C-alpha positions in Angstrom: 2.4 -0.3 -26.9 5.5 -1.8 -25.2 6.1 -2.7 -21.6 8.2 0.4 -20.9 5.8 2.8 -22.6 2.8 1.4 -20.7 4.7 1.6 -17.4 5.7 5.2 -18.1 2.0 6.1 -18.7 1.0 4.3 -15.5 3.7 6.1 -13.5 2.9 9.5 -15.0 -0.8 9.3 -14.1 0.0 7.6 -10.8 2.2 10.5 -9.7 -0.3 13.1 -10.7 -3.0 11.2 -8.8 -0.9 10.7 -5.7 0.2 14.3 -5.5 -3.4 15.5 -5.7 -4.6 13.0 -3.2 -1.7 13.9 -0.9 -2.4 17.6 -0.9 -6.1 17.2 -0.5 -5.7 14.5 2.1 -3.5 16.8 4.3 -5.9 19.7 4.1 -8.9 17.5 4.7 -7.3 16.0 7.8 -6.3 19.4 9.2 -9.9 20.7 8.7 -11.2 17.4 10.3 -9.0 17.9 13.4 -9.9 21.6 13.6 -13.7 21.0 13.3 -14.3 17.6 14.9 -11.3 17.1 17.2 -9.1 14.2 18.1 -11.7 11.7 19.3 -13.5 11.4 16.0 -10.2 11.3 14.2 -9.3 8.3 16.3 -12.6 6.7 15.5 -12.2 7.4 11.8 -8.7 5.9 11.7 -9.6 2.8 13.8 -12.7 2.0 11.6 -10.6 2.4 8.5 -8.1 -0.2 9.8 -10.9 -2.6 11.0 -12.5 -2.6 7.5 -9.0 -3.1 6.0 -8.8 -6.3 8.1 -12.1 -7.4 6.6 -10.5 -7.4 3.2 -9.1 -10.7 4.5 -12.2 -12.2 3.0 -10.7 -11.6 -0.5 -8.1 -14.3 0.4 -5.9 -13.6 -2.6 -8.4 -14.7 -5.2 -8.0 -11.4 -7.1 -4.2 -11.8 -7.2 -4.5 -15.4 -8.4 -7.0 -14.4 -11.1 -4.9 -11.4 -12.2 -2.0 -13.7 -12.7 -4.2 -16.1 -14.8 -5.2 -13.2 -17.1 -1.6 -12.3 -18.1 -1.3 -15.0 -20.7 -4.7 -14.8 -22.4 -4.4 -10.9 -22.5 -0.9 -11.2 -24.1 -2.4 -13.7 -26.7 -5.6 -11.8 -27.1 -7.6 -14.9 -26.3 -11.0 -13.2 -25.7 -12.9 -16.3 -25.0 -10.5 -17.3 -22.2 -10.6 -13.7 -20.9 -14.4 -13.9 -20.7 -14.2 -17.2 -18.8 -11.7 -15.9 -16.2 -13.7 -12.7 -15.8 -16.9 -14.6 -15.2 -15.2 -16.6 -12.5 -13.8 -13.4 -11.0 -17.2 -11.8 -10.9 -18.8 -14.8 -9.1 -15.9 -15.0 -6.6 -16.1 -11.3 -5.8 -19.9 -11.3 -5.3 -19.4 -14.1 -2.8 -16.6 -12.1 -1.1 -18.9 -9.1 -0.7 -21.4 -11.4 1.1 -18.8 -12.8 3.4 -17.5 -9.4 4.3 -21.0 -8.1 5.0 -21.7 -11.1 7.3 -18.4 -10.8 9.2 -18.7 -7.1 9.4 -22.2 -7.2 10.9 -21.0 -10.0 13.3 -18.3 -7.6 14.7 -20.8 -4.9 15.5 -21.6 -6.0 19.1 -17.9 -6.0 19.9 -17.3 -2.3 19.2 -18.0 -1.4 22.8 -15.0 -3.5 23.9 -12.6 -2.2 21.2 -13.3 1.4 21.9 -13.3 1.8 25.7 -15.8 4.2 27.2 -13.1 6.5 28.4 -11.9 6.9 24.8 -15.3 7.8 23.3 -15.3 11.5 24.3 -19.0 11.5 24.9 -19.9 9.7 21.7 -22.7 7.1 22.3 -22.4 3.5 21.4 -25.4 3.9 19.0 -23.5 6.7 17.1 -20.3 4.5 17.0 -22.4 1.7 15.5 -24.0 3.9 12.8 -20.6 5.2 11.8 -19.2 1.7 11.6 -22.1 0.5 9.4 -21.4 3.3 6.9 -17.8 2.2 6.7 -18.9 -1.4 6.2 -21.3 -0.4 3.4 -18.4 1.4 1.6 -16.2 -1.6 1.8 -18.8 -4.2 0.8 -20.1 -2.2 -2.2 -16.5 -1.9 -3.6 -16.5 -5.6 -4.4 -19.4 -5.3 -6.8 -17.1 -3.5 -9.3 -13.6 -4.3 -8.1 -13.2 -7.3 -10.4 -13.7 -5.1 -13.5 -10.4 -3.4 -12.9 -8.5 -6.7 -13.2 -8.6 -6.6 -17.0 -7.2 -3.1 -17.5 -4.5 -3.9 -15.0 -3.6 -7.1 -16.8 -3.4 -5.0 -20.0 -0.9 -2.7 -18.2 -3.5 0.1 -18.2 -3.7 0.8 -14.5 -3.8 4.5 -15.3 -7.5 4.1 -16.0 -8.2 3.0 -12.5 -5.9 5.7 -11.2 -7.7 8.5 -13.0 -11.1 7.3 -11.8 -9.8 7.1 -8.3 -8.3 10.6 -8.5 -11.4 12.3 -9.8 -13.5 10.6 -7.2 -11.1 11.7 -4.4 -11.2 15.3 -5.5 -15.0 15.4 -5.6 -15.2 13.6 -2.2 -12.7 15.7 -0.3 -14.1 19.0 -1.6 -17.6 17.9 -0.7 -16.6 16.7 2.7 -14.7 19.9 3.6 -17.8 21.9 2.6 -20.0 19.6 4.8 -17.6 20.0 7.7 -17.6 23.8 7.6 -21.3 24.0 7.1 -22.5 21.4 9.6 -19.7 20.2 11.8 -21.4 16.8 11.6 -19.4 13.6 11.4 -22.4 11.5 10.2 -23.0 13.8 7.2 -19.2 13.8 6.6 -19.4 10.0 6.2 -22.7 9.9 4.3 -21.2 12.4 1.8 -18.3 10.0 1.0 -20.6 7.0 0.8 -22.9 8.7 -1.7 -20.2 9.9 -4.0 -18.4 6.6 -4.0 -21.6 4.8 -4.7 -22.2 7.0 -7.7 -18.6 6.3 -8.8 -19.2 2.5 -8.6 -22.3 2.8 -10.9 -20.2 4.8 -13.4 -17.4 2.3 -13.3 -19.8 -0.5 -14.0 -21.3 1.3 -17.0 -17.9 2.5 -18.3 -16.2 -0.9 -18.3 -19.3 -2.5 -19.9 -18.8 -0.1 -22.9 -15.0 -0.5 -22.9 -15.2 -4.2 -23.1 -18.6 -5.1 -24.6 -17.6 -8.7 -25.0 -17.7 -9.1 -21.3 -21.5 -8.8 -21.5 -21.8 -11.9 -23.7 -24.0 -14.5 -22.2 -22.2 -17.3 -24.1 -19.2 -17.8 -21.8 -17.4 -21.1 -21.8 -16.5 -22.7 -18.5 -12.8 -22.9 -17.7 -11.2 -26.3 -18.0 -10.7 -28.2 -14.8 -7.0 -27.8 -15.0 -7.3 -24.0 -15.3 -9.8 -23.8 -12.4 -7.6 -26.0 -10.3 -4.7 -23.7 -10.9 -6.7 -20.7 -9.7 -7.9 -22.7 -6.7 -4.4 -23.9 -5.8 -2.9 -20.4 -6.0 -5.8 -18.9 -4.1 -5.3 -21.4 -1.3 -1.6 -20.5 -1.1 -2.5 -16.8 -1.2 -5.1 -17.3 1.6 -2.3 -18.0 4.0 -0.4 -14.9 2.8 -3.5 -12.8 3.3 -4.3 -14.1 6.8 -0.7 -13.6 7.9 -0.5 -10.1 6.3 -3.6 -9.0 8.0 -2.4 -10.2 11.4 0.9 -8.4 10.8 -0.1 -5.2 9.0 -3.7 -4.4 9.9 -3.8 -5.0 13.7 -1.6 -2.2 15.1 -4.5 0.3 15.6 -6.7 -2.3 17.3 -3.8 -3.4 19.6 -3.0 0.2 20.4 -6.6 1.0 21.1 -7.3 -2.0 23.3 -3.9 -2.4 25.1 -2.9 1.3 25.4 -5.3 4.0 24.4 -7.3 5.2 21.4 -5.7 8.6 21.7 -2.5 7.3 20.2 -4.3 6.0 17.0 -4.9 9.5 15.6 -1.4 10.7 16.6 0.4 7.8 14.9 -2.1 8.2 12.0 -0.5 11.6 11.1 2.9 10.0 10.7 1.4 6.9 9.0 -0.5 9.1 6.6 2.6 10.9 5.3 4.7 7.7 5.2 2.0 5.8 3.4 1.6 8.5 0.8 5.4 8.4 0.2 5.1 4.6 -0.1 2.3 5.1 -2.7 4.6 7.5 -4.7 7.3 4.8 -4.8 4.9 1.9 -5.3 3.4 3.7 -8.3 6.5 2.7 -10.2 6.6 -0.8 -8.9 2.9 -1.6 -9.2 2.8 -0.1 -12.7 5.2 -2.7 -13.9 3.7 -5.8 -12.3 1.7 -6.6 -15.4 4.8 -5.9 -17.5 6.7 -8.4 -15.3 3.9 -10.9 -15.9 4.5 -10.4 -19.6 8.2 -10.6 -19.1 8.0 -13.9 -17.3 5.7 -15.3 -19.9 8.0 -14.3 -22.9 11.6 -13.8 -21.8 14.5 -16.0 -20.5 15.5 -16.3 -16.9 18.6 -14.2 -17.5 16.5 -11.3 -18.8 14.1 -11.7 -15.9 17.0 -11.6 -13.4 18.7 -8.5 -14.9 15.4 -6.6 -14.8 14.7 -7.8 -11.3 18.1 -6.4 -10.1 17.3 -3.0 -11.7 13.9 -3.1 -10.0 15.5 -3.9 -6.7 18.2 -1.2 -7.1 15.5 1.5 -7.7 13.6 0.3 -4.6 16.6 0.5 -2.3 17.5 3.9 -3.7 14.0 5.5 -3.4 13.0 3.8 -0.1 16.4 4.8 1.4 15.9 8.4 0.3 12.4 8.5 1.8 13.6 6.9 5.0 16.4 9.4 5.5 14.2 12.3 4.7 11.5 11.2 7.0 13.9 10.5 9.9 15.2 14.1 9.6 12.0 16.0 8.6 8.8 14.2 9.6 8.7 15.4 13.2 9.7 19.0 12.4 6.9 19.0 9.8 4.2 17.6 12.0 5.1 19.4 15.2 6.4 22.6 13.7 4.5 23.3 10.4 1.4 21.1 10.1 0.1 20.9 13.7 1.9 21.4 17.0 4.2 19.7 19.5 1.3 17.8 21.2 1.2 15.6 18.1 4.9 14.6 18.3 6.1 11.0 18.4 9.3 10.0 20.2 12.2 9.7 17.7 13.0 6.1 18.6 9.4 5.1 17.9 9.6 6.9 14.5 12.9 5.0 13.9 11.1 1.7 14.4 8.4 2.7 12.0 10.9 3.8 9.4 13.0 0.6 9.7 9.9 -1.3 8.8 9.1 1.1 6.0 12.5 0.6 4.4 12.4 -3.2 4.7 8.9 -3.1 3.4 10.3 -1.6 0.2 12.4 -4.7 -0.2 9.4 -6.9 0.4 7.4 -5.0 -2.2 10.0 -5.9 -4.8 10.0 -9.5 -3.8 6.2 -9.7 -3.6 5.5 -8.1 -6.9 7.9 -10.4 -8.7 6.3 -13.4 -7.0 2.9 -12.2 -8.1 4.1 -11.7 -11.7 5.8 -15.1 -11.7 2.9 -16.9 -10.0 5.2 -18.1 -7.2 2.6 -18.4 -4.4 2.8 -21.8 -2.9 6.4 -22.0 -1.8 6.2 -19.7 1.2 2.5 -20.0 1.9 3.0 -20.6 5.7 5.5 -17.7 6.1 2.9 -15.0 6.5 1.1 -17.1 9.2 4.3 -17.3 11.2 4.9 -13.6 10.7 1.4 -12.8 11.8 1.6 -14.9 14.9 5.0 -13.5 15.9 3.7 -9.9 15.4 0.6 -10.5 17.5 2.5 -12.0 20.4 5.3 -9.5 20.5 3.1 -6.5 19.8 0.5 -7.4 22.5 3.2 -8.3 25.1 5.3 -5.3 24.1 2.3 -2.9 24.3 1.6 -4.1 27.8 5.2 -3.8 29.1 6.9 -1.2 26.9 4.0 0.8 25.5 3.7 2.1 21.9 7.2 1.1 20.9 6.4 -2.5 21.8 3.8 -2.6 19.0 6.3 -1.6 16.4 9.0 -3.9 17.6 6.7 -6.7 16.8 6.0 -5.2 13.4 9.7 -4.9 12.6 10.8 -8.3 13.7 7.9 -10.1 12.0 8.5 -8.2 8.8 12.2 -8.9 8.5 11.6 -12.6 8.4 10.2 -12.2 4.8 13.3 -10.1 3.8 15.4 -13.1 4.8 13.3 -16.0 3.5 11.7 -14.8 0.3 14.9 -13.9 -1.6 16.0 -17.5 -1.2 12.8 -18.8 -2.7 12.7 -16.4 -5.6 16.4 -16.9 -6.5 16.0 -20.7 -6.3 12.6 -21.1 -8.1 12.7 -18.1 -10.6 16.3 -17.7 -11.4 17.8 -21.1 -10.5 20.7 -19.5 -8.6 22.0 -18.8 -5.1 20.6 -15.7 -3.2 24.0 -14.8 -1.8 24.4 -11.8 -4.1 21.0 -10.5 -2.9 22.1 -10.3 0.7 25.5 -8.9 -0.2 23.8 -6.1 -2.1 21.5 -5.5 0.9 24.4 -4.9 3.2 25.9 -2.4 0.7 22.7 -0.5 0.2 22.0 -0.2 3.9 25.6 0.8 4.8 25.5 3.6 2.2 22.1 4.8 3.4 23.2 4.9 7.1 26.4 6.7 6.2 24.4 9.4 4.4 22.0 9.7 7.4 24.9 10.1 9.8 26.4 12.9 7.6 23.1 14.8 7.5 22.2 14.7 11.2 24.6 17.6 12.2 23.2 19.6 9.3 19.7 19.1 10.5 20.6 20.0 14.1 22.3 23.2 12.9 19.6 24.3 10.4 16.4 23.3 12.1 16.9 25.0 15.5 13.9 27.1 14.4 11.4 25.3 12.1 9.8 27.5 9.5 9.0 27.1 5.8 12.3 28.6 4.8 14.6 26.4 7.0 12.4 23.3 6.4 12.5 23.8 2.6 16.3 24.4 2.6 16.8 21.2 4.6 14.7 19.2 2.2 16.8 20.5 -0.7 20.1 19.7 1.1 18.9 16.1 1.8 17.8 15.6 -1.8 21.1 16.8 -3.2 23.4 15.1 -0.8 21.6 11.8 -0.6 21.1 11.3 -4.4 24.6 12.6 -5.3 26.4 10.2 -2.8 24.1 7.2 -3.6 24.4 7.5 -7.3 28.1 8.3 -7.2 28.9 5.1 -5.2 26.7 2.9 -7.5 27.5 4.7 -10.8 29.5 1.7 -12.1 26.9 -0.9 -11.3 25.0 -2.7 -14.2 21.7 -1.5 -12.7 22.6 2.2 -12.8 24.0 1.8 -16.3 20.7 0.2 -17.4 18.7 3.1 -16.1 21.2 5.6 -17.5 20.8 4.1 -21.0 17.0 4.4 -20.8 17.4 8.1 -19.8 19.8 8.8 -22.6 17.5 7.1 -25.1 14.6 9.3 -24.0 16.7 12.4 -24.3 17.8 11.5 -27.9 14.2 10.9 -28.9 13.0 14.1 -27.4 
């Protein structure tokens, strides 16, 4: 099955999955707030972010090993696949141990992260038990996570997607029932832990049957050169991981310790929707990473560059569309339809979050191509610099400006990668200047801002009263106007023509 066909299949199942998870996640969160209240929502959000930080222990080993699998998978070299998977398994079992140790070591500091005034009557013992359940869920994931690498290298990420979707459906339904019957946060967490543990057992058995050769005891060791390649790329990715955690996973902790935990759940409502939208877009991009790996291994630099430009065009189009839509509709949705005005964020804080969201789309394109091409070492210190800048600006900003200061740090540190990584990729992957990349960036941003300015008066006129009818009508208007103007302006570009040809070919085959 070709790269395009595999990507289509991954995107199809990815969208179904993300839509189901989005709808169920919204309903679950609303039930959670209604039954358990804001304090436990803040705790739930904070612990999720803390355990995301502990994924730092993975240090990029999985990414380096996935890159190493592209070639043997393309050549169907099963002996080499077994060797890499054996190394992957050993590495991830070690990672599970490291996360468990670090996670347990953090336990005594929970009382300092969540101040007594923010606990809402929840005892320190209860907070510790809740945290240990989160830690168990995270650690146990690494016992089966390595098994997904092979299907992803084969461009079959839909398998992981479908397993995740089914698990999410069962988990959310069970947790909602538990909330209504018991109103107990501990049972809510234990329900999730039990279902996900059963899923991990199923995954282990399923992949053993899907790839029986992985159970072979006779596995050759990798050559020193191959092992050294993985180690070298892992070291470079280690810096990326540390920097990314310092930049992306610390906001909730900074907000909790420097401002107040009450903001964590409020911001979490906005982040939940934005992250789901990012997931929708990233389904396309993540679905073609393995295809990019195959492309880099088999095609010329000219072909790689032309596909990269199309990939980037789609990212700017979709992330721009989402950013405009969120700026106009997110607060009316949360404060008018989903919850009430007490959950509203200031528009300028939302603007900072969406600026980072848009530029993150550009970073996603760059990062995914870097992963596929194995370009890890050239900017290994950049994430450390970004992480340091983010921590300093966010902490100082939180103290003197408040919540906005946290996101100013996030935006400034993020844009550094948008400026530096294109230079590296164009130089090392395409052997050309990155000037065209930045010229295109200015064009895309200018068009997106122009469309937003045109739509603001429409929003002010139509959403004087927010209800399902006016909200839905505004969403339709945004969709039509944004996409019509954007595609009209770029209709003569090579990137649009490439996409148009694919669409026409599909129509002819239908």
